[in-house]
C-alpha positions in Angstrom: -1.5 37.7 -46.9 -0.5 34.1 -47.3 -1.6 31.7 -44.6 0.6 29.0 -43.1 -0.3 25.6 -44.5 -2.1 23.3 -42.1 -0.7 19.9 -41.3 -2.7 16.7 -41.1 -2.9 14.6 -38.0 -1.7 11.0 -38.4 -2.4 8.2 -36.0 0.6 6.3 -34.6 0.3 2.7 -33.4 0.7 2.4 -29.7 3.2 -0.4 -30.0 5.4 1.8 -32.2 5.6 4.3 -29.2 5.8 1.7 -26.4 6.7 -2.0 -27.1 5.5 -3.3 -23.8 3.2 -2.2 -21.0 5.5 -2.9 -18.0 8.8 -2.2 -19.7 8.0 0.9 -21.6 4.5 2.4 -21.1 4.4 2.2 -17.3 7.9 3.9 -16.8 6.9 6.5 -19.3 3.6 7.4 -17.6 5.2 7.4 -14.1 7.5 10.4 -15.1 6.4 13.6 -13.6 5.6 15.4 -16.9 3.4 12.6 -18.1 1.5 12.2 -14.8 0.9 15.9 -15.1 -0.7 15.4 -18.5 -2.9 12.6 -17.1 -3.8 14.6 -14.0 -4.8 17.6 -16.1 -7.1 15.2 -18.1 -8.9 13.9 -15.0 -8.7 17.0 -12.8 -6.4 15.5 -10.1 -2.9 16.5 -9.2 -0.9 13.3 -9.0 2.3 12.5 -7.2 3.9 9.1 -8.0 4.6 6.8 -5.0 5.8 3.7 -6.8 5.6 1.4 -9.9 4.4 -2.2 -9.7 3.7 -1.6 -6.0 1.9 -3.9 -3.6 -0.9 -2.1 -1.7 -1.9 -4.6 1.0 -2.8 -7.7 -1.0 -3.1 -5.7 -4.2 -0.6 -4.7 -6.8 -0.9 -1.6 -9.0 0.9 -0.7 -12.2 1.4 2.8 -10.8 0.6 4.0 -7.3 0.0 7.7 -6.8 -1.3 10.1 -4.2 -3.9 12.7 -4.8 -2.0 15.7 -3.4 -5.2 17.5 -2.4 -6.2 14.9 0.2 -3.5 12.2 0.4 -5.8 9.4 -0.8 -4.6 6.6 -3.1 -4.8 6.8 -6.9 -4.2 3.4 -8.5 -3.5 3.3 -12.2 -3.9 0.1 -14.4 -2.5 0.2 -17.9 -3.3 -1.7 -21.1 -1.9 -1.2 -24.6 -4.7 -3.4 -25.9 -8.5 -3.6 -25.6 -10.0 -3.8 -22.2 -10.5 -7.3 -20.7 -12.3 -9.0 -17.8 -9.0 -9.7 -16.0 -8.3 -6.0 -15.5 -11.9 -5.2 -14.6 -11.6 -7.9 -11.8 -8.5 -6.2 -10.5 -10.4 -2.9 -10.3 -13.2 -4.4 -8.4 -10.8 -5.9 -5.9 -9.1 -2.5 -5.4 -12.5 -0.8 -4.9 -13.6 -3.5 -2.4 -10.4 -3.4 -0.4 -9.6 0.3 0.0 -11.6 2.8 2.0 -10.8 5.9 -0.2 -9.4 5.4 -3.6 -9.5 6.7 -7.2 -8.9 4.1 -9.9 -7.7 5.0 -13.3 -8.0 2.3 -16.1 -6.1 3.2 -19.3 -6.4 1.1 -22.4 -6.1 1.4 -26.2 -9.9 0.7 -26.6 -12.8 0.3 -24.2 -15.5 -2.2 -25.0 -19.0 -0.9 -24.5 -19.5 -3.5 -21.8 -16.5 -2.4 -19.8 -17.4 1.3 -20.2 -20.9 0.5 -19.0 -19.5 -1.4 -16.0 -17.5 1.6 -14.9 -20.5 3.9 -15.2 -22.5 1.4 -13.1 -19.8 1.3 -10.5 -19.6 5.1 -10.3 -23.3 5.2 -9.7 -23.5 2.4 -7.1 -20.3 2.6 -5.1 -19.4 4.7 -2.1 -18.7 8.4 -2.7 -15.1 7.6 -1.6 -14.5 5.3 -4.6 -14.1 6.9 -8.0 -13.3 5.2 -11.3 -12.0 6.7 -14.6 -11.7 5.0 -17.9 -9.4 6.5 -20.4 -8.4 5.6 -24.0 -4.8 6.4 -25.0 -4.0 7.6 -28.5 -0.7 8.8 -30.1 -0.7 11.4 -33.0 1.9 13.3 -35.0 1.9 15.9 -37.8 4.3 15.2 -40.6 7.8 14.6 -39.0 6.9 16.0 -35.6 7.5 14.0 -32.5 4.6 11.7 -31.6 2.2 13.2 -29.0 0.0 11.2 -26.6 -3.7 12.1 -26.0 -5.9 10.8 -23.2 -9.7 10.6 -23.9 -12.1 10.1 -21.0 -14.7 7.5 -21.7 -16.0 7.0 -18.2 -15.8 9.2 -15.1 -17.4 9.7 -11.7 -20.8 11.4 -12.0 -20.2 14.2 -9.5 -23.7 15.6 -9.8 -25.4 12.3 -9.3 -23.5 11.6 -6.2 -24.0 15.1 -4.9 -27.7 14.7 -5.4 -27.6 11.4 -3.6 -26.0 13.1 -0.6 -28.6 15.8 -0.5 -31.4 13.2 -0.4 -30.0 11.4 2.7 -31.0 12.4 6.2 -28.7 15.4 6.6 -29.0 17.8 9.5 -29.9 21.4 8.7 -26.2 22.3 9.3 -25.1 19.5 6.9 -27.4 20.9 4.2 -26.0 24.4 4.7 -22.4 23.1 4.2 -23.3 21.1 1.1 -25.0 24.1 -0.5 -22.2 26.4 0.5 -19.5 24.3 -1.0 -21.6 23.7 -4.1 -21.9 27.4 -4.5 -18.2 28.1 -3.8 -17.1 25.5 -6.4 -19.2 27.2 -9.0 -17.8 30.6 -7.9 -14.2 29.4 -8.5 -15.2 28.1 -12.0 -16.9 31.3 -12.9 -13.8 33.4 -11.8 -11.3 31.1 -13.6 -9.5 30.4 -10.4 -6.3 28.2 -10.4 -7.9 26.4 -7.4 -9.4 23.0 -8.3 -12.3 22.3 -6.0 -13.4 18.7 -5.3 -16.9 17.4 -5.0 -19.1 19.3 -2.6 -19.9 17.6 0.6 -21.9 18.2 3.8 -18.6 18.5 5.8 -17.4 21.7 7.5 -14.2 21.7 5.4 -13.0 21.3 1.8 -9.4 20.7 0.6 -7.2 21.8 -2.3 -4.0 20.4 -3.7 -0.7 22.3 -3.3 1.6 20.0 -5.3 3.0 17.7 -2.7 1.5 14.8 -0.8 1.1 15.3 3.0 0.5 19.0 2.4 -2.7 20.6 1.3 -4.8 23.7 1.7 -8.0 23.6 3.7 -11.0 25.9 3.9 -13.3 25.6 6.9 -16.6 27.2 7.7 -18.6 27.1 11.0 -22.3 27.6 11.6 -22.0 27.5 15.4 -18.9 29.7 15.8 -19.7 31.9 12.8 -16.1 31.8 11.5 -14.1 31.0 8.4 -10.6 29.5 8.3 -8.0 29.1 5.5 -5.0 27.0 6.4 -2.0 25.1 5.2 -2.1 21.6 6.6 1.0 19.5 7.2 0.6 15.8 8.0 2.8 12.9 8.8 5.5 11.9 8.3 8.1 14.6 9.1 5.4 17.3 9.6 7.0 18.7 12.7 10.4 19.1 11.0 8.6 20.7 8.0 6.6 23.0 10.3 9.8 24.3 12.0 11.5 24.8 8.7 8.6 27.0 7.5 8.5 28.9 10.8 12.2 29.8 10.2 10.7 31.9 7.3 7.9 33.3 9.5 8.8 37.0 9.0 8.9 36.7 5.2 5.7 34.6 5.0 3.8 37.0 7.3 5.0 40.0 5.4 3.2 38.5 2.4 0.2 36.9 4.0 -0.4 39.1 7.0 0.7 39.3 10.7 -2.5 37.6 11.9 -1.4 34.1 10.9 -1.7 31.5 13.6 1.2 28.9 13.7 -0.2 25.7 15.3 2.5 23.1 15.8 0.2 20.7 17.7 2.9 18.2 18.6 0.4 15.7 20.2 -1.8 15.6 17.1 -1.4 14.2 13.6 -1.4 17.6 11.8 0.2 21.0 12.0 -1.5 24.1 10.7 -0.6 27.6 9.5 -3.9 29.4 9.4 -5.8 32.6 9.1 -9.2 33.0 10.8 -12.0 35.3 9.8 -14.6 36.1 12.5 -18.3 37.0 12.0 -18.7 34.9 8.9 -22.0 33.0 9.1 -22.5 30.4 6.3 -26.1 30.0 7.3 -26.7 33.6 6.1 -26.8 33.4 2.3 -26.5 37.1 2.0 -22.9 36.8 3.3 -21.9 34.1 0.7 -20.7 36.5 -2.0 -18.2 38.3 0.3 -17.2 35.0 2.0 -16.6 33.4 -1.4 -14.4 36.3 -2.5 -12.4 36.5 0.7 -11.9 32.7 0.7 -10.8 32.7 -2.9 -8.3 35.5 -2.5 -6.9 34.0 0.7 -6.6 30.5 -0.7 -4.9 31.8 -3.9 -2.5 33.8 -1.7 -1.6 30.7 0.3 -1.2 28.7 -2.9 1.2 31.3 -4.3 3.2 31.5 -1.1 3.5 27.9 -0.1 3.4 25.9 -3.3 7.1 26.2 -4.2 8.1 26.3 -0.5 6.7 23.0 0.4 8.2 21.3 -2.7 11.7 22.1 -1.5 11.3 21.3 2.2 13.8 18.6 3.3 13.1 17.3 6.8 16.8 16.2 7.3 17.8 19.9 7.1 16.0 20.7 10.4 18.1 20.6 13.5 16.2 20.9 16.8 17.5 23.5 19.3 20.3 22.1 21.4 21.3 19.4 19.0 24.4 19.5 16.8 24.1 19.1 13.0 24.9 15.7 11.7 
């Protein structure tokens, strides 16, 4: 049986694909389908907030949100080799923002700039993460040109996790750190669609659901021996969004269970739709396998139910009781 002939990859000059950084490359990258490609490369689901946007005294080529936790993701672009000017901008961002991921994209990274990012990832706070990516464009024969991102520098999750474990954690903090480390590996081993972040000594961990100001959250408790999976809605418009979802309560509970708890919390900054599991003790390692499986199944069910729903929510469609539609 004759085999299909194989094509040959041909490199395309970046300037043939995009003539300028600000006029061509930045608008191209800011499109949803291209941010998805970038996000898949670095393992973060991105939602574009603005291009050429001021963030306090800073100005980013592209400003995004990490939809798993609502923190800033700042993207700096170069169609040329990396330079000290852009490195200085990254240092300014890292120094001025409490929680931020910085993505530096360039045609080519010098060894000095790659080493600088590696050093920063080792020495900075766990809340600051820096990626360095080289951009390439390829085609086969007369096919359309295709971009490819290559990671040359990234946060060293295991180094930072080890640093956390060496600090003066309480016994409970150590339990949480070990539990989330184990659960993250459990998700990887089972090929889950859930993308876990770095393990921490916190009682909770979060997962993206595709839109900023919404995320999934898993919570464990040593003291109350419970486990919670919930959809979190945050400002702005979280009360309107909460009521729009509650209008679909019967359908949602038919799929997720009648034991859901609908927590509007009008005096707080978040609303929750949650499911609680009692008698789950994270300090008892023999319970971890069953806790991991229940947590995975529940998070995946929440993801399947709410992912498309939250993307279509429009706060202006909510009319409080007693008010006339505009």
